[in-house]
Structures are given as structure tokens and as C-alpha cells.
N, C-alpha and C positions, 0 to 999 in steps of 0.2 A: 780180272785185271792182274797182269803179272807184275813182277817187281820193277821192271824197266818202265812200264807205263805209269806205275804209281810214283816213281821218282820223277818222271817228266811232269806229272800233274802237280807234285809238290814244288818242283822248280818254277812252274807257272805261277803258283800261289805265292812263292817266295818273292819273285820279281814284282808281282802286284803289291805285296805287302811293303816292299822297300819304296815303291813309288808312292804309296799312300803315306808312309812315314815322312817322305820328303815333302809331300803336299801339306801334311799336318804341322810340320815344324818349319821348314823353309817357307811354307806358304804364308805364315803371318809375318815373316821377315820381308818377303816380297811385297805383301800388302801394305805394311807400314812404310816401306820405301816409296811405293806409289802414292800413298796418301800424304807423305811428308810436305810437299809444297802447298797442299790445299787445306790441311787442318791446323797447321802451325804458321802463325803470321809474324812472330817475333823470333829473334835468335834464340832466346831462352826456350820458347815453345818448341822450336825445331830440335833443340838439344834434348828436350824431354822425350820427344818421339824417337829420336835416334838411340837414346840410352835405354829405352824399353827393350830393344832387341840387340843392343850393342854387345852385352856379355855373352850371348849365345848364338849369334848369327853364323859364325864360322863353323861351329859344330853342327848346326842344322843343315848347312849347305853340303856337308860331307855325305849326306844321304843321296844327293844327286850323283856324286862320284861313285857311291856304292851301287846305285842303280846301273850305271854304265858297266861297272865291274861285274855285277851279277849277270847282265846280259852277255857279256863276253865269256863268262865261265859256263853259264847254263845253255845259252843259245849262240854258239860261235857263228853259225851261218847268218843269223839275224844281225849280229854285231857287224859282220863283214859287209852285209848288204846295206844296212842303214848308214853306217859310219863312212863307208866309201861312196855310196850313192849320193848322200846329202852332205858332203864335206863342207861346202861353203855355208850352209845353213847352221851346222853345228859350230863352225868357227865363229859365226856371228853371235851365237849364244855365249861362247867362251869369251869373246871380246867384250860383250856386255857385262858378263860376270866379273871381268877384270876391274870394272869401275867400282864395284862394291867395296872390296877391302881397302882400296886407295881412298875412297870417299870417307869410310869410317875412320881411318887412321889419320888422314891429313886435314880433314875438314876444319877442325878446331885448333890447328897448329898456328894459324895466323888470325889476327883480329879483323882483318879486312872483310867488309860485308860482301864485296864482289867475290872474293875468294870463297867465302863460305857458301854463297848462293850457287856458285859454279859447281861445287861438290854436292850440294843438295840436289841439283838437277842431274848430276852424274849418278847419284844414288837412285833417283827416280827412273832414269832410263836403264840403269843396271838391274832394276827390278822388273820393269815393264817388258823389255824385249825378251828375256828368257821365258817368262810366263806366256807371252804371246806366241813365240815361235814354237815352244814345246806343245802348246795347244794346237797350233796349225798342223804340226807333224802328226799328232794323235788324230785329228780330224781326217787327215789324208789316209789313215789306215782303213777307214770305212770306204774310201773311194778306190783304193788299190794303188800300187806303185808300178810303174812301167819297167819291169825287169824280167829276165829269164835266166834259167840256170843251165849250166853245162857241167860235165864232170870235172872240169879244170877250175872254173871260176864262176862268179856271178857277174853277168854283164847287164848293164842298165841302158835303157833306151828312152829318150825323151823326144817324142815325135821322130824326126829324121836325124836327131843329133845324138851322138854318143856323149856320155857324161863328161869325159875328160876333154872335150873340145871347148867347152865354155861352162865353167863352174857356176856362173851366175844363173844359168838356165835351171839348175837344180832348185834354187830358191824360188825363182819365178814360177816354176812348175808346181810348187806347193800352194801357191796363192789361188786356190780354187774356192768357190763360194762357201762350201760346207767346211773346208779347212779353215778359212778365215772366221767363220761363225764359231767354231770350236775354240779358235785362238782368243776371240773376244770373250767367249764364255769362261775360259780359264782366267783371263784378266779380272773379270767380275768376281769370280770365285776367290781369287787371291785378295781382292779388295775387301770382300766380305769377311774373310778369315782374319785379315790384318786389322780391320776395324773391330771385330769381335775380341781380338786379343788386346787392343789398345783400350777398350772400355774397362778392362780390369787393371790397367797399369798407369793411366794418366788421370789428371784431375783438371778442374777449372774450365776455361773456355775451350781448350783442346778437347776435353771430354764431351762438351756440348756439341761440337761439330762432328766428332766421331760417331756419336749416337745417331745423328741424322743420316750419316752415310751408311751406317750399319743397317738401319731400317730400310732405306731405299735399295741398297744393294741386295738385301735378302729377297725383297719383292721381285727385283729384276731377275735375279738368278732363278727364282721359282718359275717365272714365265719362260725364261730361256731354256730351262731344263725340259719343260713341257714341249716347247717349240722344237727343240732338238730331237725329241722322240718322234714327233709328228714328221719332221723332215726326214728322219732316218727311215720311216715307213716307205717313203717314195724313192729311196736310194736302192738300186739293185744290190743285193747281197750275195754271198757265196755259201754254198753247201758242199761239204766234202763227204765222199763215200769212202769209208775206211777199208783198207785191205792190208795184208801183211807186208807187202812191198812198200806201200806208202809210208809205213812207219820207219823206213830206213832211208829211202831216197826221194827227194822232191819230184823227180822225173816221173814217178809212178802214181801221183795223186789222181783221183777222179773227182774233179770239182765242177760244179755247175753254177751258173749265175741265175738267180731267180728274183722275182719281185718281192720286195720287203724281206729279203733273206736275212738281214741282220736282226730281225725280231723273231726268227724261228725258234731260238733257244727258249724264249718265254712261252711259246706254244707247246714245245716238247716237255719243258720242265717248268710248270706253272709256279713252283715255289720261288723261282728266280724273280718273279714280279714283286716279291716282298721288298727286294733291295731298293729299286727306284721309288717305291711307295714310301718306305721309311725315310728316304732322302727328302722327299717332298714334305712329309710330315715334320721333319726336323727343321726345314726352312720356315714352314708355317709357324711352328712353335717359337722359333727364334724371334720372329716379329713380336710375338706376345711377350717373351722375356724382355725384349728391348723396351716395350712400353711400361713394364712393371719394374724395370731397373735391376733385374736379376742377371748380372753381368757374367758370373761364372757359369750359370745355366745356359746363357746365350752362346758362350764360347764352346761349351760341350756340344750344344746343338750344331754349331758350325762344324766341329770335328766330325760329328755323326753324318752331317750332310756331305762333307767332302769324301768321307769314307764310302758312302753309298753311291755317290756320283762316279767315282773312279771305279768302284766295283761294278757298277752298271755298264760302263764302257768295256771292261774286261769280259763280263759275262755275255755281252752282245757279240763280241768278236770271237769268242771261244768256238772252235779250237784254233782259230787263225791268229797268227802273229803279224805276218806281212803278206797280205793277199797281192797277187800279181794281176794287174788289169790287162796286160797284154798277153799273158800266158797263165790263165787261172789254174790250169792243172799243175803248174809248178809253184804254186803258192807255198809259203812256209807256214807250217802249223807246229804246235808244241810237240808233236810226236815224230817229226822228221827233221827237226832243226836243233835238237839238243846234243849235248856232249854224250860221251859213252857212259855206260852204266857205272863203271868204277869211278869215273870223274864225278858223277852225280852223287854217289855214295860219300865220297870225300867231301864234297860241298855241303851235303846234309850234316855230316859230323861237325864240320867247322861252324855251321850255322847254329846247330843245337848248343854248342859250347860257348860261342862268342856272343850271340844275341842277348842272352840274359845278362852277361857282363856289361854289354853296351847299354842296355836299358837301365841297369843299376847305376852306372856312373853318370849317365845322362840325367836321371832323376836326382842324383846327389848334387850334380852341378847346378841344376835349376833351383833346387832348394837352397843351396848356399848363396847363389848370386841374387836370388829374389829376396833373401832375408825373410822377413815376416810377411812379405806380400804387400808392403806399403806402396802407395801410389807415388809416382814421381811427380814432382812439381817444379816450378821455376825457382822456388826457394832452395830446394835440395840441389839443383843444378848450380846455383850461385855459391852455396856453401861448400860444394865439392868440385868447384870449377876446374881445378888442376888435375883431378884424378878421373873425371868422366870424359866421355867423347864430346 
């Protein structure tokens, strides 16, 4: 493997790591937002849930922006293809995300119950829709996107319609059964992670309700993970034959579509099977930790499960990033869609310098804002009503 291929592989790992970091941090924010109307019944209880993520939600959400920036820097062709082809879908994600900062900041500014319930549901939908739509997009990666490449630009086709004739067709085209399944899967995954986080941070009746949701969502995610693997077996996958030209231009790929092709990597590299296995074990152990009241251990298990689930998706797709269902030979893979070698070297240097700094100040902020790790309660909310969300 030469330097360029190594840099491309590191870029692929870097994008995956950023997505995992977003799921691990922003994931419990989204999960808490989705659980808000169902685990908190009084205004004080709802403020307890909101304030568990209130001090850190904005920093966590930055990982989503970082993921978009990483794709733009490392895979410019993928960025151009996905962000232009599914413009309306990404706009819907952004519009949903707009509800979150407004809900956090404005929710407790007025004592009106109607006002507060409105923003509670705004926080719910602002958490649900991004998780659902991002999951739908990821699910569609395994089905392929209708696009083809030419030396001038990427052109997208949806049936007989060009993308720019009706942007709504972009979103409707994503709503295929497996895509919807992965969307629901991601929602359940966020609910599990949010409930696992809340078990460490809340007390009283809210904790009792969260415990039940954590246990049921872990079991459901365990079954959905297995079902997803079985379903993937029956979805025709892609296999690429590498050659020197395909590492430069997408027009020169040799791609074949074969039965159960997305599971070939686990046949060729059996060690990869450890990743989904560890994910299933983490979910199984999480249920045990839930029964014994080991809340920190259950949250760590949730983190391990999310890491393995996202890694499983990446390993299944490798080396594909955006397969083309209409022109498989023009699919985008990690070796033909990356930036130049000098750009990748610069990105690597920046990442090596900045990531430790980011991890340090993130850990510092969490430690300071969590204090001694005491659980939030209605009494704390009442005593500090003017300073908390």
C-alpha cells in the first residue's frame, strides 16, 4: 500500500470516527429530546430532563457539522453528489435542527404551560426528524443512489426525472423499505442512548420511567440489529475489482452486483465479524446492567453498542461510499473520490494537532458542568430556577 492509499484509508477511518463521536455525544441529546414528552409529566420533571443535556448539547451537535466538513475536505466528490442530489432532505434536517436551540433558550422564558409544551414538542421533533432522516439516508447507501458521473459534473436521475425538476422527489425517493427500516433503527438507537444517559443524571419518578424505556429499547435494538443483518443478506450488494485507473477516475471502476454482496467483507476478512458480535453482546449486557442498577456500566455498554453498530455499517460498505444503482461501474469508493495527496496530508496534520485539544477541552467542560455528578431533581430545579433552562 503506497502513501496515497494509506491516507485515503485513514480519511475513511477519520470520517467514520467523527460520525461515531456525533452518535455518542449528540445521540444522547437527541434521545433525551425524544423521551422528554413521555418520561416527564410535570413542568419540573421536564426541566430536569432538559437540564441534563442543556449545558453540553450545542458542543455535541458541532460533531455533525464536523462530519459534513470532513466529507467536504476528504471526499469532495461525495460531498458534491450527496449534498446536491438530496438537497431537500438535508434542508429538512437543518430545519428540524433549528428547533433545538430555540426550544432550549425560549422554553422557560414564559410561565405559560401552553408556551412550554409547544417548545417541548419542538424539541421532540427537532430530535426525532434528524435521527430518522440521517438513518434513512444511511440505509439507502446499501440500496444505491441513481446517479452517473461525467468529466464535468455529477448528474442525478430519479426514474425519468432530473433532480432539479422537483426537489420533493429526492426525499420521496429515499423512502424505500430498507431505508425506512434503518431510519427507525437509528431512532431506537438514539432513544436507548438517551435513556442510558438519563439513568445517570435524573432521579425520582423520571428515573423509574427511564429505566423501563432503557430496558425495552435495548431488547428492541438487539432484535432490529439481527433483523437488519438478515435483511442485508437478501439485498444485492456490490463488488469492485481494483485497477490503477479506478483509483483516479470513477469512470474506470469494474463493479459487479452480486447476491448478498454487502456481507462479502465478513467472508474475506473473518475478523470483521467480531465488531457486530461485540455490539450484540454489549446490548445483551446492557439489559443485565439495567436490572442490577449499574447505570454507569449500562451507559458504557450503550456507547460500545453504538460504536460497533456504526462500525458494522462502515465495514459492510467498504470500500464503497456512494454506490450507483443506475451505473454501478461509476460508484464512488474511498480510492476514487478523495482529495489530492497534499490535501490529505494537510488534513492529517490538522487532525493530529486539533483532536487531542478538542478531546481535552470537551472532557474539561463535561467535568466542570457536571460538578460531582450529582443527579438533577425537582428540588434543584426550583432552587436554581432563574439560572437553569
